[in-house]
C-alpha positions, 0 to 999 in steps of 0.5 A, spaced: 491 359 158 488 365 155 486 368 162 488 367 168 484 364 174 483 371 178 482 374 172 475 370 171 473 372 178 469 379 179 472 384 183 466 385 187 466 377 189 474 377 191 473 383 195 467 379 198 471 373 199 476 376 203 472 380 208 468 373 209 476 370 211 475 373 217 469 370 219 470 363 218 475 358 219 481 356 214 479 349 211 471 352 210 474 358 206 479 354 202 473 349 200 468 355 198 473 358 195 474 353 190 467 352 190 467 359 187 472 358 182 470 352 179 462 355 178 465 360 174 470 355 170 465 351 169 462 356 164 469 357 160 470 354 153 476 351 154 476 344 156 482 344 161 479 350 165 473 346 165 477 341 169 482 345 172 479 345 180 479 337 178 486 336 175 489 340 181 486 339 187 481 332 187 484 325 190 481 319 191 481 313 197 476 308 197 473 304 203 473 297 203 469 293 208 470 285 209 464 281 214 468 277 218 462 271 217 461 271 210 468 273 208 465 278 202 468 285 201 464 292 199 468 297 196 466 305 197 470 310 192 471 317 195 474 323 193 477 329 197 480 336 196 483 336 202 485 330 208 483 331 216 488 328 220 488 327 227 495 329 231 498 328 238 503 330 242 510 330 239 507 326 233 510 325 226 506 327 220 507 320 216 504 317 223 498 321 222 497 318 215 499 311 218 493 312 223 488 315 217 489 308 213 489 303 219 484 298 220 478 299 223 474 294 227 466 294 227 464 290 233 459 291 238 454 297 237 458 299 230 457 293 226 456 293 219 450 291 216 452 286 211 448 285 205 449 278 203 448 276 210 442 280 211 444 282 218 449 286 222 455 282 223 462 284 225 467 286 220 474 290 218 474 296 215 481 299 212 481 306 207 486 306 201 489 312 198 488 311 190 491 317 189 493 324 191 492 331 187 498 335 185 496 340 190 495 336 197 492 340 202 492 337 209 488 339 215 491 338 222 485 337 227 488 342 232 481 345 234 477 340 239 471 338 242 473 337 250 467 333 252 469 334 260 468 341 259 463 341 253 467 346 250 471 347 244 479 348 245 485 348 241 490 343 241 497 345 243 500 339 240 507 338 237 507 335 230 513 334 225 512 335 218 518 334 213 519 339 207 519 333 202 515 327 203 515 320 199 508 317 199 510 311 195 509 307 200 502 309 202 500 308 194 504 302 193 508 306 187 514 302 185 518 309 184 518 315 189 512 320 189 515 326 192 511 332 195 514 339 197 511 343 202 510 349 199 505 353 204 504 352 212 497 356 215 499 358 223 493 359 228 497 364 233 493 364 239 491 362 246 485 358 245 480 356 239 476 363 241 481 368 239 487 369 235 490 370 228 491 366 222 499 367 219 500 364 212 507 362 209 508 360 203 514 358 198 515 362 192 518 357 187 521 362 182 526 365 188 525 359 193 523 365 199 519 363 203 514 369 205 509 371 210 502 373 209 499 377 215 492 380 212 494 385 207 501 386 209 506 381 205 513 380 207 519 376 206 522 371 211 528 374 213 532 368 216 536 363 213 532 357 215 524 357 215 521 356 221 513 356 222 513 358 229 517 365 227 511 370 227 515 376 227 517 374 220 522 380 220 528 382 224 529 376 228 533 370 228 529 364 226 529 358 232 527 352 227 530 346 229 531 341 224 531 333 226 538 330 224 537 322 225 542 317 225 543 312 219 539 306 220 535 309 225 527 308 223 524 313 219 530 316 218 529 318 211 522 320 213 525 325 219 530 328 215 529 336 214 523 336 219 520 342 222 516 342 228 510 346 230 505 346 236 501 352 232 500 349 225 493 348 222 494 347 215 499 344 210 500 344 203 504 340 199 506 340 191 507 334 187 514 335 184 514 334 177 518 330 173 519 335 167 522 342 168 517 348 171 514 351 165 516 358 165 511 363 167 507 367 163 507 374 162 501 378 164 496 380 159 497 388 156 491 391 159 494 388 166 500 391 165 497 398 163 493 398 169 499 396 174 503 402 170 497 407 171 498 405 179 505 405 179 505 412 176 499 415 181 503 412 187 510 415 185 507 422 184 503 421 191 510 419 194 513 425 191 508 430 194 508 427 201 515 427 201 516 434 199 511 436 204 514 432 209 520 437 207 516 443 208 513 441 215 520 439 217 523 446 216 517 449 218 518 445 225 525 447 225 523 454 225 518 454 229 522 450 235 527 455 234 523 461 236 521 457 242 528 456 244 529 463 244 523 465 247 524 459 253 532 462 254 529 469 256 522 467 258 524 467 266 524 474 270 530 477 272 532 479 280 533 486 276 527 486 273 523 489 280 517 490 276 517 485 272 513 483 265 506 482 264 502 477 267 499 472 263 494 467 263 497 459 264 496 455 257 491 460 256 491 462 247 488 461 241 491 458 235 491 461 228 495 457 224 502 459 227 501 465 230 496 466 236 494 471 241 496 470 249 488 472 253 490 475 259 482 476 261 482 470 266 486 473 271 484 480 270 478 482 274 472 487 273 476 493 273 481 490 268 486 490 273 490 484 275 485 479 280 489 477 286 485 470 287 487 469 280 495 470 281 496 462 282 493 461 274 498 466 271 505 466 269 509 472 269 514 474 264 520 477 262 520 484 258 524 481 253 520 475 252 514 480 251 518 483 246 519 477 242 512 476 242 511 482 239 516 481 233 512 475 232 505 478 232 503 475 238 499 480 242 497 480 249 490 483 252 490 486 256 498 487 259 498 486 266 504 487 271 504 486 278 503 493 280 497 493 276 493 489 281 487 491 283 486 495 290 478 494 290 478 487 289 485 486 295 480 490 299 475 485 298 479 480 299 481 482 305 475 483 308 472 476 307 479 474 310 477 478 316 470 476 316 472 468 317 477 470 323 472 474 327 466 470 326 470 464 328 472 467 334 465 470 335 462 463 335 467 461 341 466 467 344 459 466 345 460 459 347 455 456 343 459 450 341 459 448 349 454 444 353 450 450 356 448 450 363 441 449 366 440 455 367 433 460 365 434 463 358 431 465 352 427 463 345 431 464 339 430 462 332 433 455 331 434 456 323 438 463 324 442 459 330 444 453 325 446 458 320 449 463 324 454 457 327 456 455 320 464 457 318 460 462 313 453 462 314 449 463 308 445 469 309 452 473 310 453 478 303 461 477 301 465 482 302 461 485 308 463 486 316 459 481 321 454 487 322 452 487 316 449 480 317 442 479 319 440 479 327 436 474 331 430 480 330 430 481 323 425 477 318 424 472 317 427 469 323 423 472 328 417 469 325 420 463 328 419 465 335 414 470 335 407 469 332 402 475 328 400 477 335 407 479 337 406 473 342 410 466 343 409 462 337 405 455 337 411 451 334 416 449 338 420 446 332 422 452 330 425 455 336 431 454 341 433 455 347 439 459 350 442 461 357 443 469 359 450 468 358 450 466 350 445 472 349 449 477 353 455 475 348 449 476 342 447 482 344 455 485 344 455 483 337 449 485 334 446 490 339 440 489 344 435 485 342 428 483 346 427 476 346 421 471 349 424 468 356 423 460 356 417 460 361 412 465 357 406 462 355 404 460 348 399 465 345 392 464 346 389 467 340 393 462 335 391 456 340 384 457 338 385 458 330 390 451 330 385 446 327 383 440 332 387 434 333 385 428 329 380 425 332 378 417 334 373 417 329 377 418 323 382 414 326 376 408 327 374 409 319 382 409 317 382 402 321 375 400 319 377 400 312 384 398 312 381 391 316 375 390 311 380 391 305 386 387 308 386 381 303 385 386 297 389 385 291 391 390 285 392 386 279 398 388 275 397 383 268 391 380 266 394 374 265 392 373 273 384 374 271 380 369 272 375 368 266 368 369 267 369 374 273 368 382 273 373 386 275 374 394 276 378 399 273 381 404 279 385 410 278 392 408 281 393 416 284 386 414 287 389 408 290 395 411 293 392 417 296 387 412 299 392 407 301 396 413 305 390 415 309 389 408 312 396 407 313 397 413 317 390 418 318 395 422 322 399 425 316 395 424 310 388 426 308 382 422 307 380 421 299 374 426 297 372 421 291 373 416 287 374 419 280 376 415 274 376 420 269 383 420 267 382 412 264 377 415 259 378 420 253 374 425 250 369 420 247 367 417 254 371 411 252 377 406 255 384 409 254 387 402 254 386 395 251 388 389 255 389 384 249 395 388 246 402 386 250 404 394 251 398 396 255 399 389 259 405 390 261 405 398 262 399 399 265 402 404 271 395 408 270 391 403 272 390 398 279 385 393 278 380 390 284 375 385 284 367 386 284 366 386 291 372 391 292 370 396 288 362 396 291 365 397 298 370 403 295 364 406 291 359 406 297 364 409 301 367 415 296 362 415 291 364 417 284 366 413 278 365 412 273 365 404 273 370 401 268 368 393 268 373 388 265 372 381 264 376 376 261 373 370 256 376 363 254 375 362 247 376 356 243 378 355 236 378 349 231 384 348 226 381 343 221 388 341 219 390 338 226 382 336 228 384 339 235 382 345 239 386 350 242 384 356 247 386 364 247 384 369 252 380 375 250 379 382 254 373 385 254 372 392 257 365 396 259 366 401 256 369 399 250 377 401 249 377 407 244 381 405 238 381 413 235 384 416 242 388 409 243 392 410 237 394 417 238 400 415 242 407 414 242 412 408 243 418 410 246 423 404 247 429 406 252 436 402 250 441 401 256 448 404 255 452 400 250 445 397 247 445 398 239 438 400 236 434 395 232 429 397 227 423 393 227 424 386 224 421 383 218 416 378 218 419 371 217 418 367 211 416 360 213 421 355 210 419 350 205 418 343 208 418 340 201 425 336 200 424 335 193 425 342 192 432 342 195 438 341 190 442 335 192 450 335 191 453 332 185 459 327 186 463 333 183 462 338 187 468 340 192 462 341 198 466 337 203 471 333 204 469 327 201 463 325 197 460 318 197 459 314 191 451 313 190 451 305 191 454 305 198 448 303 202 450 306 208 445 313 209 450 319 207 451 324 211 448 331 211 452 336 207 453 340 214 455 334 217 461 333 213 464 341 214 463 341 221 457 346 222 451 345 226 444 348 225 439 348 230 432 346 228 429 350 234 429 358 233 430 361 240 426 369 240 432 373 244 430 378 249 429 385 246 435 390 248 430 396 250 424 397 255 417 400 251 414 404 254 407 408 250 404 414 252 397 415 250 393 421 247 398 425 244 397 431 241 400 435 235 402 441 240 406 437 244 413 439 245 419 433 245 422 436 251 415 433 255 417 426 252 425 427 254 422 427 261 420 421 262 426 418 261 434 418 263 437 425 263 444 423 259 440 421 253 439 422 246 433 421 242 431 419 235 425 418 230 428 414 223 435 415 225 434 422 226 436 426 232 430 430 236 435 435 239 430 441 238 426 441 245 421 446 243 419 443 237 412 440 237 410 433 234 406 437 228 412 441 226 416 434 226 411 430 222 411 425 226 405 420 225 401 417 230 403 410 233 411 412 231 416 409 235 422 414 238 428 410 240 432 413 246 440 411 247 442 413 254 449 413 256 453 414 262 454 421 265 461 423 263 461 420 256 463 426 251 458 424 246 454 417 243 457 412 239 452 413 233 455 407 229 451 403 234 445 405 230 444 400 225 439 397 220 439 389 222 432 388 218 433 382 214 434 382 207 428 378 203 431 372 200 436 371 204 440 364 203 444 363 210 450 365 213 454 366 207 448 370 203 451 376 198 458 374 198 458 370 192 459 364 195 452 361 195 452 361 187 450 354 185 452 351 191 448 351 197 
């Protein structure tokens, strides 16, 4: 051949194939790969190339079915590109072949439709191997479906297979038909849903086995080949070769036999009767490309070696400098003053030279801060000298003698205040149970704050005398009113006994507080609003009882056709509900106001015929007509917003049947202009991926005549049935084990969608970030909107735009933007293998 097989396939198609091999099973990839090669070989001028796949990989067997009544037989010829064999625990490969060709009794529900008897009859079926290909691919049914658990699982049954097989008995040949093992595909993993595929391939020229692990190819470093040795290098092989005594059954077949619990596919090559052809020299163009790649690799390796050596020398020099510094780093006992203090680990690297920043341990006076001593490290003067020689600057240079006196005094004052304040609390005795004796009133908020370990009103670096007393503002207002009399609000004050008051006088000085028996201010009592009347309670009770069965309809799906409903502002309903439930705490609504539900044109802002307005109508409460009439008669206001549901009928002439659908109408009608001036916000949960709007699906054709029919020469399935057979041919998907559901299920959307009506061009991004979680990123058309001050007009965001919000958990440094992808289907997608080249001239 002038060109090799791989030369015919383009690099793009081959690269697509290599990506697909991780996504599909081994036997499926094998079929598709050979199909792709065969489709390209069919275009070659060389006749030998056109039939290359058939000559190398195609075998033949036949089904013979014999009717037990008329004893007539029918024969069906089949072709295959690989054989699928069942396995059992501790079985031999030849036993699997015997099971494959053994007779099958067709009885009961499996009876044969005999054309001679013209009825279903008991029959016997047997399979005969007519011919085997030069390259025999055997797939072991390692993955099975467990009918008890309804799941797919991996079979761990042991199988033994020889290095050499003689198929003379199966083929009925008088001479030996020898096949040698050349490749083993192994699935390394605990189950059918996880694991990794490894290929072991024999090189005929060197007679050595190689392990293919994705892009890595290594020689099998063992004296004996063992497919269970997944390490491939650096380990001893544990292969067990069966040795049978002479004269035992199947002794010839079990010589030089390997065993495996993970073998998935076996490849045997027919032993040639003539010497193997000498490998041909690759084309000169290929050799030139290899030479160029080798030169590039040699140059890169040389540069890498030089860089590695320079880095090593630089590292050795830096390590020696660090060793010198570490040896003299600690301060000696004779260095009383000590060396400079620097912040531990605080430096800014600039190549190999960096500066030590001590500002973190310095106070505002550029002295050593006493509270930051634990963050600093004291080094020797010798270490400072070495750092100076290396160009390292310590700024500022601080020694133990540079501790700041003002900061030390403030620290001492704070410690002293903590001690004295704790003693004052114990001396006053407020923590003990007070005796029942006459006392005085004192501010409750002041007393609660003062009893803390560090009161909130205490100013740092001051003494107790600087703290506000109970007579200072605003605490005096808790006890006395504006008329300097006892206030009316008893919840803002507490009483203490005289003994506690005397201790407080010793701390804060003289203070005059009203005694416990003093009456409240009469002027303030007269100014207080009258308490809730019985009449108001009766009104609330009456309204509540009248509308106790009132139901606010959230979804129009609950509306009854033809009945009138009224829209009410949710804000009014909340205030009214609070009033009738607790009139003592909640004020009665003044008027029924629906103005926020109308736009600037006095039209309705919402359209209940849209799914978004059906779900996201938190601003609207819908009630019945009699309930609206009751509320409007009491609170007046408005305007009236009537909503009705109509059932319309539509006739489909194609099917001669009537279908009904609902239509929601409002009075006033909804405003299309203002309703379209809104934004759609989609909020995704943490970990979810942003999905763009899907294109409308293209309806599949139902014309069977347009579908291509696979030919008998296509290796798309394991068997190709002769068209003369009267038994119905299985679909292509059944032959390969693939299964496609006829039902299309609509998946759950990974986001919550909200709509914001009446969006103005002057609205800022910050206004829309306020409606979603704090930890978020806001996107429009894949661009993050990170400037909160930008307006809608400045960002050129049109009406009806969709903003995507990605939320994430608190504490994450950033968001994985790789999840932001486009899942829009490509027009003309032909299925799961679209774009890989595997579907050309095939499906």
